[in-house]
C-alpha positions in Angstrom: 0.0 0.0 0.0 1.3 3.4 -1.0 1.2 6.4 1.3 1.6 10.0 0.1 3.0 13.0 1.9 3.3 16.7 1.1 6.9 16.9 2.4 9.8 14.8 3.7 9.6 13.9 7.4 12.4 12.7 9.8 11.9 9.0 9.0 12.1 9.7 5.3 15.3 11.7 5.7 16.9 8.9 7.8 16.0 6.3 5.2 17.4 8.5 2.4 20.7 9.2 4.2 21.2 5.4 4.7 21.1 4.6 1.0 24.3 4.4 -1.1 22.4 4.7 -4.4 19.4 6.5 -5.7 17.7 6.7 -9.1 16.6 9.7 -11.1 13.9 9.7 -13.9 13.1 12.6 -16.2 11.4 13.2 -19.5 10.1 15.9 -21.8 7.4 15.9 -24.5 8.5 13.8 -27.5 11.7 12.7 -25.7 12.9 9.4 -24.3 12.5 8.8 -20.6 15.9 9.0 -18.9 16.5 6.8 -15.9 19.9 7.0 -14.2 21.4 5.5 -11.0 23.5 7.8 -8.8 26.1 7.0 -6.2 28.7 8.9 -4.1 27.8 11.3 -1.3 25.9 13.5 -3.8 22.4 13.8 -2.4 21.1 16.4 0.2 17.9 17.1 1.9 18.0 20.8 2.2 14.5 21.2 3.8 11.3 19.1 4.0 10.3 20.5 0.6 13.7 20.9 -1.1 16.4 18.5 -2.1 19.4 18.6 -4.5 22.1 16.5 -5.9 25.6 17.0 -7.4 25.8 16.0 -11.0 29.2 14.8 -12.4 30.1 15.0 -16.0 29.2 11.8 -17.9 28.2 10.6 -21.3 25.3 12.9 -21.7 23.3 15.7 -20.1 19.7 14.4 -20.3 18.5 15.5 -16.9 19.6 19.1 -17.7 17.8 19.1 -21.0 14.6 17.5 -19.6 14.4 19.9 -16.7 14.8 22.9 -19.0 12.1 21.6 -21.3 9.6 20.2 -18.7 10.9 20.5 -15.1 9.4 17.2 -13.9 11.7 14.8 -12.0 11.2 11.7 -9.9 13.8 10.4 -7.5 13.6 6.9 -6.0 15.4 5.3 -3.0 15.2 1.6 -2.2 16.1 0.2 1.2 18.1 -2.9 0.5 18.1 -3.8 4.2 15.3 -3.7 6.8 12.6 -2.4 6.8 11.5 -3.0 3.3 10.7 0.4 1.8 10.7 2.3 -1.4 10.6 6.1 -1.3 9.9 8.3 -4.3 10.2 12.1 -4.4 8.1 13.8 -7.2 9.0 17.4 -7.9 10.1 20.2 -10.2 13.8 20.7 -10.7 16.3 23.0 -12.3 20.0 22.8 -13.1 22.1 25.3 -11.3 25.5 25.9 -12.9 28.6 27.2 -11.2 28.4 30.8 -12.5 24.7 31.3 -11.9 23.0 33.1 -9.0 21.9 30.4 -6.5 25.1 28.4 -6.9 26.8 29.6 -3.8 23.6 29.1 -1.7 23.0 25.5 -2.8 26.7 24.5 -3.2 27.3 25.1 0.5 25.3 22.0 1.3 27.8 19.7 -0.6 31.4 18.7 -0.7 32.3 19.2 -4.4 33.5 16.1 -6.2 36.0 16.1 -9.1 34.1 16.8 -12.3 31.0 18.4 -10.7 29.3 20.1 -13.6 26.0 21.3 -11.9 23.7 20.8 -9.0 20.1 19.9 -9.5 17.8 21.9 -7.2 14.5 20.2 -6.7 11.2 21.4 -5.2 9.5 18.5 -3.5 5.8 18.4 -4.7 5.0 15.0 -3.0 6.6 12.0 -1.4 5.4 8.5 -1.8 6.4 5.4 0.2 5.5 1.9 -0.6 6.3 -1.6 0.8 9.4 -2.6 -1.1 8.7 -6.3 -0.4 10.0 -7.2 -3.9 13.4 -5.4 -3.4 16.2 -7.9 -2.6 18.5 -7.7 0.4 21.9 -6.4 -0.8 25.1 -5.4 1.0 26.9 -2.2 0.1 30.6 -3.1 -0.5 32.1 0.3 -1.5 31.9 3.2 -4.0 33.2 2.7 -7.5 35.6 5.6 -7.8 36.2 5.2 -11.5 34.2 8.3 -12.5 35.8 10.7 -10.0 39.3 9.3 -10.7 38.7 9.9 -14.4 37.7 13.5 -13.7 40.7 14.0 -11.4 43.2 12.9 -14.1 42.1 15.4 -16.8 43.4 18.7 -18.1 40.9 21.3 -16.7 40.8 23.2 -20.0 40.2 20.1 -22.0 37.5 18.9 -19.6 35.7 22.3 -19.8 36.0 22.4 -23.6 34.5 18.9 -23.9 31.6 19.6 -21.6 30.9 23.1 -23.1 30.2 21.4 -26.5 27.5 19.2 -25.1 24.7 21.5 -26.1 21.9 19.0 -26.7 20.4 15.8 -25.5 20.2 12.6 -27.4 16.8 13.7 -28.6 18.1 17.1 -29.8 16.8 19.1 -26.8 19.0 22.1 -25.8 21.1 22.0 -22.6 22.9 24.6 -20.7 26.4 23.0 -20.5 29.1 24.0 -18.1 32.4 25.4 -19.1 34.0 25.3 -15.7 36.1 22.4 -14.3 35.6 21.8 -10.6 38.5 19.8 -9.1 36.6 19.0 -5.9 37.7 16.5 -3.3 38.3 12.8 -4.0 36.1 10.6 -1.9 37.8 8.4 0.7 38.4 4.8 -0.4 36.5 2.3 1.8 
């Protein structure tokens, strides 16, 4: 049975903070649905009605394009331990780039990681919890630091040039790409 809430409560926040992975889904009219897993210490609950996450440079910039076109975003957290639980956050989001107003305010909630290209700022519209009885038990072993290592070992000007050219999604929607390399802090190996 699913329960809906207008905002995140303390139990929701505790569950979110215990998860090593979350999933992000976005779309826009006439575009593919994008669904991505996210790791690292990249997610923050800023208030009961506002969350955000760091986005590292990757193969595309679909979330940026979809949020510019449509704004809708769904985030999902699964508890792979006890109690069985799935939590979804439905909201409206926007990309905040390093030179934009609002960057300093939201960035203060995060430790920058190598290759951070933007932060997604999300207004929580509703929260849904459901049983999660079909989610398997799984143990977290450690982060896969391949992505942050790759961003650490680049020439900052080359990195910025490469990401600045990513001006559209796979469906041709416009993005607002970054042109600033953020060196950030390498996560600790577990």
